[in-house]
C-alpha positions as CSV (number, residue, x, y, z in Angstrom):
1,M,24.2,22.0,-47.6
2,R,23.4,25.6,-46.7
3,L,22.2,25.9,-43.2
4,E,21.3,29.6,-42.5
5,G,20.7,30.9,-46.2
6,S,18.4,28.1,-47.0
7,R,15.5,29.1,-44.9
8,P,13.2,31.8,-45.8
9,A,13.0,34.7,-43.4
10,S,9.5,33.8,-42.2
11,C,10.6,30.2,-41.3
12,R,13.5,31.6,-39.4
13,H,11.1,34.2,-37.6
14,R,8.8,31.2,-36.7
15,L,11.6,29.1,-35.3
16,L,13.0,32.2,-33.2
17,F,9.5,32.6,-31.8
18,L,9.1,28.9,-30.7
19,L,12.7,29.0,-29.4
20,A,11.9,31.9,-27.3
21,A,8.7,30.5,-26.0
22,K,10.8,27.2,-24.9
23,C,13.3,29.1,-23.4
24,Y,10.8,31.2,-21.4
25,W,9.2,28.0,-20.2
26,F,12.6,26.6,-19.3
27,L,13.7,29.7,-17.3
28,A,10.6,29.9,-15.5
29,V,10.8,26.3,-14.4
30,M,14.6,26.8,-13.3
31,Q,14.0,30.2,-11.3
32,G,12.7,30.1,-7.8
33,S,10.5,32.2,-5.7
34,E,8.7,34.7,-7.9
35,A,8.5,32.6,-10.9
36,Q,7.4,29.5,-9.1
37,E,3.8,30.8,-9.3
38,H,3.7,30.7,-13.0
39,A,6.7,27.8,-13.3
40,H,4.2,25.9,-15.8
41,S,3.1,28.7,-18.1
42,I,3.8,30.8,-20.9
43,R,2.3,34.2,-21.3
44,L,2.5,36.4,-24.5
45,E,0.8,39.8,-24.4
46,G,-2.1,40.9,-26.7
47,D,-5.4,42.6,-27.1
48,I,-7.2,39.4,-26.9
49,I,-6.0,36.6,-24.8
50,L,-6.4,32.8,-25.5
51,G,-5.9,30.1,-23.0
52,G,-4.2,27.0,-23.6
53,L,-4.0,23.8,-21.4
54,F,-1.5,21.3,-22.6
55,P,0.2,18.2,-20.9
56,V,3.7,19.5,-21.3
57,H,4.8,17.4,-18.5
58,S,4.0,13.7,-17.5
59,R,2.3,12.8,-14.2
60,G,5.0,13.3,-11.6
61,P,6.2,10.6,-9.2
62,S,4.4,10.3,-5.7
63,G,4.2,13.6,-4.2
64,A,5.5,15.7,-7.2
65,A,2.9,17.6,-9.5
66,C,5.0,17.1,-12.6
67,G,7.4,14.7,-14.3
68,E,9.4,14.3,-17.4
69,I,8.5,16.4,-20.4
70,K,6.1,14.9,-23.2
71,K,7.5,16.0,-26.5
72,E,4.7,14.4,-28.7
73,K,1.5,15.3,-26.9
74,G,2.7,18.2,-24.8
75,I,5.4,20.5,-26.4
76,H,4.1,19.8,-30.0
77,R,0.5,20.8,-29.2
78,M,1.9,24.0,-27.3
79,E,4.1,24.9,-30.3
80,A,1.0,24.4,-32.7
81,M,-0.9,26.9,-30.7
82,L,2.0,29.4,-30.7
83,H,2.7,28.7,-34.2
84,A,-1.1,29.5,-35.2
85,V,-1.3,32.7,-33.1
86,D,2.0,33.9,-34.6
87,Q,0.5,33.4,-38.1
88,L,-2.6,35.2,-37.2
89,N,-0.7,38.1,-35.7
90,R,1.5,38.3,-38.8
91,D,-1.4,38.7,-41.3
92,P,-2.6,42.4,-41.2
93,E,-5.8,41.4,-43.1
94,L,-7.0,39.0,-40.9
95,L,-7.1,40.7,-37.4
96,A,-6.4,44.4,-38.4
97,N,-5.1,46.3,-35.5
98,I,-5.8,43.5,-33.0
99,T,-2.9,41.3,-31.6
100,L,-3.7,37.8,-30.0
101,G,-2.0,36.9,-26.9
102,V,-1.8,33.5,-25.3
103,R,-1.6,32.2,-21.6
104,I,-0.5,28.6,-21.8
105,L,-0.6,26.3,-18.7
106,D,0.8,22.9,-18.2
107,T,-1.7,20.1,-17.1
108,C,1.2,17.8,-16.1
109,S,-1.1,15.0,-17.3
110,R,-3.2,15.2,-14.2
111,D,-6.9,16.1,-14.2
112,T,-6.7,17.5,-10.7
113,Y,-3.7,19.8,-11.5
114,A,-5.2,20.9,-14.8
115,L,-8.4,21.9,-12.8
116,E,-6.2,23.8,-10.4
117,Q,-4.5,25.5,-13.2
118,S,-7.6,26.6,-15.0
119,L,-8.5,28.7,-12.0
120,T,-5.9,31.0,-13.2
121,F,-8.0,31.8,-16.1
122,V,-10.9,33.2,-14.0
123,Q,-8.8,35.2,-11.7
124,A,-9.4,38.4,-13.8
125,L,-13.0,38.1,-13.4
126,I,-13.0,37.6,-9.4
127,E,-13.1,41.3,-7.9
128,K,-10.6,41.8,-5.2
129,D,-11.2,44.5,-2.6
130,A,-7.8,46.0,-1.6
131,T,-9.2,49.2,-0.2
132,D,-8.3,48.2,3.3
133,V,-5.0,46.8,2.5
134,R,-1.8,49.1,2.8
135,C,1.9,48.7,2.3
136,A,4.4,49.3,5.3
137,S,5.0,52.8,3.8
138,G,1.4,53.7,4.0
139,E,0.9,53.5,0.2
140,P,-1.9,51.5,-1.4
141,P,-0.5,48.2,-2.9
142,I,0.0,48.1,-6.8
143,V,-2.3,45.3,-7.8
144,T,-1.7,43.7,-11.4
145,K,-4.9,42.7,-12.9
146,P,-4.5,39.1,-14.3
147,D,-5.4,38.5,-18.1
148,K,-8.7,38.0,-19.1
149,I,-9.2,35.0,-21.1
150,V,-11.8,34.8,-23.9
151,G,-11.3,31.0,-24.6
152,V,-9.5,28.1,-23.9
153,I,-7.9,25.4,-26.2
154,G,-7.3,22.2,-24.4
155,A,-6.9,20.0,-22.6
156,S,-5.8,16.9,-24.3
157,A,-8.3,14.4,-22.4
158,S,-12.0,14.9,-22.9
159,S,-12.5,14.1,-19.1
160,V,-10.3,17.1,-18.3
161,S,-11.9,19.3,-20.9
162,I,-15.3,18.7,-19.6
163,M,-14.2,19.5,-16.1
164,V,-12.3,22.6,-17.1
165,A,-15.4,23.7,-19.4
166,N,-17.7,23.4,-16.4
167,I,-15.6,25.7,-14.2
168,L,-15.1,28.2,-17.1
169,R,-18.8,28.2,-18.0
170,L,-19.7,29.4,-14.3
171,F,-17.5,32.6,-15.3
172,K,-18.9,32.8,-18.8
173,I,-15.6,32.3,-20.5
174,G,-15.6,30.6,-24.0
175,N,-15.9,27.0,-24.3
176,A,-12.9,24.8,-24.0
177,I,-12.0,23.1,-27.3
178,D,-10.9,19.5,-26.8
179,L,-7.9,18.3,-28.6
């Protein structure tokens, strides 16, 4: 049995891409402070950004937002989106000179948490007035603009998708696609 030589290069590339995404997710969860804000998210740069809402974790025990990792309905669906985006980005004829990016968020299998997470998608559309804000040095702050999401894939439950779609519709973000 040949392990490394038996796989075509494109298959190895996909596996490395998915492994990198999983590692990023794991590292974000394990780090404290700065990463806590985005502890349950994956972000890949692109010209056009697609949002994703998946139940990567189960509902947490009392008081905790998230519980155990859900392989079947969470990780696999997230991997399917990452794989599809990877395939689209690698085909030079489909989207010539355009790269798709993603911002995938974990719903933790809770509708209220999913709704809270979906507000991340509308942050780029809300104007923030920082004209009166100054750093201790007197310099204006460096404000990083959040990604502008053009559409959202997910969530896995129709009730959550309907709530999220209603929020996103207020900000004219593409309709959520129910899984």
